[in-house]
N, C-alpha and C positions, 0 to 999 in steps of 0.2 A: 476257350483264346480270347474271344470278342470281348466276354465279358471283365477278362483280365483287361488287356487293351481300353476299357471302357470305365475301369478302377481307374487305369494311368492315369486318363488324359482327366476326370474330375481331380484327382489328385492336382493337378500341376494347374489347374485349371484355379482351385478352391487359396494355393498358395502365392499363385501368380497375379490374381484378376486385382488383387486389390493393389492400389493405388494411391488412393486417398494417403496423405500423407500425418494429417493434423490428428487428432482426438481435442478437438476443443468444448470449453464447457462459457456459456456465456451466458452471465448474468446483470441486465439493465435495475437499476437504483433511480428512481425517478420521483422519490420522498419529497427531494426539494423542491420539484414543481408543482406541490399540489395534487396532482393530476397521479398518481401511483397507481392506482387500478384502471387508467385508463387500457383498453383493449391493443392501441396503439403500440404501448411500449412491448407488449406479449408475441404482437404480432411479427416484433421487430426483431427480437431475442430471439424466434423462434428463424426469423430470415436469417438472420446472420449468423446461426447455430449451425441449417443446413447449408447454411455458405460458405463455413468454411471447410466443413470435413465431408462433404461431397464435393470438391473441386479436386482436380488433379491438377496441382503447382509445381508439379518437376514433370519431369520424365523418367522418374525413379522407381524401381517399383517396390512398395513396403509392403510387408507381413503384416494384419492384423497387428499383431504385439509390438511390431519397432514403431507405429505411430505413437507422433509425440505427442506425449497431453499437456495441454495450455487448458491457460482460464483467462477471459476477454471480459472483466467490468467494465460497464460501461456506468456510470455516472453525472445521471444529467438534471440539470441548474436551473435548467432552462428553453421555454418549451413555446413556441408560438406556430398554431398550423402545422405548418410543412419543416419549420427551424428549430434547430436542435441545437445546442450546447452544452459543454461541460468537461468530464475528465474521462482517461479510460488504464483502469491499471491494466495491466499484459506481462501474465506469467506463462516461465513455462519452466520444463523439467526432463531428467532423461534418467535413464532407472544405473545401475550399478550392480555391476558383471559378481554374481554369485549373492546379492545382495537383494533384498529384498525394502532397498532403500530408494530412492527420489531424488538427483541434488538436483538445485536447483541451481538456474543457467542462467535462464533472463525472467528478469522485475521492472519495467520501465514504469512510470507512471507519468502517461499522455495529457498535458493538462491543453495543448492548447488544440481543444476540439470542438469543432464546429461544419454545420452542415444541416443538408436538403433531404427530406422521407419525406413521400406522401405513403402510406398503408399501402401495401402487398404489391407496391412496385417489383422489380425485377431490380437484386443487387445481379448486378451484370458488369466481369474486368476488364478494363481496353485500356491494355500500356503503356499505350498511344496516344489515348484523348481519355480528360479528364470528364468523365458523365456524373460521374457522383462521388465527395469527395470521404460519405460516408466507405465505401469501398476501397478506394484509395488508403484511405487506413487502415482498416485490415488487413487490404490486402499488403501492406506494407509492413505492418507489423508479423503480420506470416513467413516474409518470404526470410522475415530480420531474425525468426522463432527457427525457422530451416537449417539459414545462413551458422548460427551458434549455436544449433544440435548437430551441425558439420562438422565444426567445428573441432568439434568436442571428440570426434570418433577418428576422426584426421586430418594430417596437417595439412592447415590453409587450406581445408574441404569448403568453408562458408563462403571463400568466392564466388563462384558463382551465381549466388543470392543474392548474396548484397548489392553484385552489380543487378542485379534486376531491381533489387530495391532503390538503385539508387536511379534506376529513370523511373521509378516511382514517383521517384522525389523530381525527377528535373520536368519529366508529367506536368504534375500539378505545381512546378514552383511558377508557371504565370498567370495563377488565380490567384483571386483574391485573400485565401484561407492562411490560418496563420502554418506555419510549424514547418512548412515546404520548402525556406527561403534561408540565404546565409545572416541578413541582417534580424532576422526571428525570437533572436536570443540565443541562450549558450547551452540550451537546455532542451533541443528542437530535435525532431526529426533530422532535416537536416544534419544540422551537426551528428548527431550518433551515429548516422550515417557515412558524413565524410572519414568519418577518424574510421569507421570500417573497412574500407577503399586506400584510403591514405596507408603512401609508408611512412610516415612518419608511426602510426601504430599496428605494424605491420606483423611484432611481437605481441600482437596480444592475441592473434590467434596459434601461435605458438604455445604461451601463457594457457590455453585454454586449453591447449590437447595433451598437454605435459600434465596438468593439474587431474584430466579428468585420467586419461588411460593411463600414465605413466603412475596416478597416485590414487584416482578412490579404486579404481575399476582392481588392482591391486589388494586395496585396505584388509578383505581376507584373506589373503593370505600373506604376507607378510607386510604387519601396522608399519611396523620402524621405515621400512623403506616406505611407501606410501607418505608418510609424512615428511619423509625427506625429500620428498620429488615435488614435496606440494612445497614445499620451502624453494627450492631451486624454481617451480614457477613461477611463486610470488616474487623471487627476484626479478625474474622478466621483469615484471609488472611491474615494481620502483623503476628498472632504468625507464621505462615509460613515463615513470611519475617524474620523475628526472629533468623532463625534458619538457616534458605539460604537464605540473605541479595542476593539483586538484581538475583532472578533464573528466567531462562528464561521459565518457564510455569506461573510469576506475569507477567513478560514484555510484552509475549504472550496476557494475561488477560486486559491487559490496554490497551496494542494498539485496544483492540475491540474494552474497555466500556471507554473509555477514556470522550467520547462528553456527552457519554448516563447518566457518573457520574455527571459530569460538568453541566447538563442543571437538572438533580431529584433537585440539593440541592442548583440549581440557583432561584430557583419560586416560590411557596405553601406554603401551614403551613411552620410556621420556627422550626425548632429542634437545638439542642444545636450542632457546628458541628465545633467546636474550635480541639479537640481530634481526628476529625472528617481527618480534616485540615493536624495536624502534622502526623498521619499516613501514609495517603494518598502521601504527601512532601516525606516519607521516603523509602516508596515502590517505589514508580516512579517519580524521584526525578526529572526527566526531564521534566514532565509533568508540575510543579510550575507555571507559567505560568494560564494554565488551572484549578488552584485548587484552583489559587489568584480568581475567578470568585465566589469560591463557599460564598454564605451566609452564 
């Protein structure tokens, strides 16, 4: 009996003790600096990987197989002592039910990246104080990834995490670093997060949920119905585009989804795509070549 109780305790511990939400890969490309073999870049890469993967970002319990796959590619274009500048490409995906396919969810090219860093300095996240712009950058994208992932599984599931990302924006906005203020252009972290918490874009989470849960997750069992549900989800996005043409949020969505949408509607059971193609050309006109391949 005692051995049985010990066995149950171990099972419960191993299935609930993992709380880390992210399964992140970090890659630093410093070729543009001419110092790509400098040890500081390898150290930073390792520290950022550990920071993202070992921290508990939420109060939720995640099983190991539930952790969110994501990639951070930090391209360093300038480096002088402790000052760094460049860009950050962030991508995340989520598994599709009854499938080996991982659907892209987030694809964000953050071009406003500057920070200070000394080798081996601790990366400490403080939501109420900007101690490191590097930490703020990666924490902002971590919460955005978690929020978008949650939105694909539950209606408005991302609200809590987008609000935390907003707190990061608010804290960092008093600094001189770019990307955190309303005046920092139309493709900033501020703009993206402002849309995520705004009623103007409220239907975006609805579309994300319907696209993934009502569409991709039933693709294996009912492909035609899945396609029709995805068309309905994209109609929701069109209603946003009608109010806010060429919005940064929708551009980021299509950066992640263009190849997937083209693939979905280029084979399999036929559905009426005439209106869909017209809508896609309006929402993402720079992707006309891809939309032209839809049957």
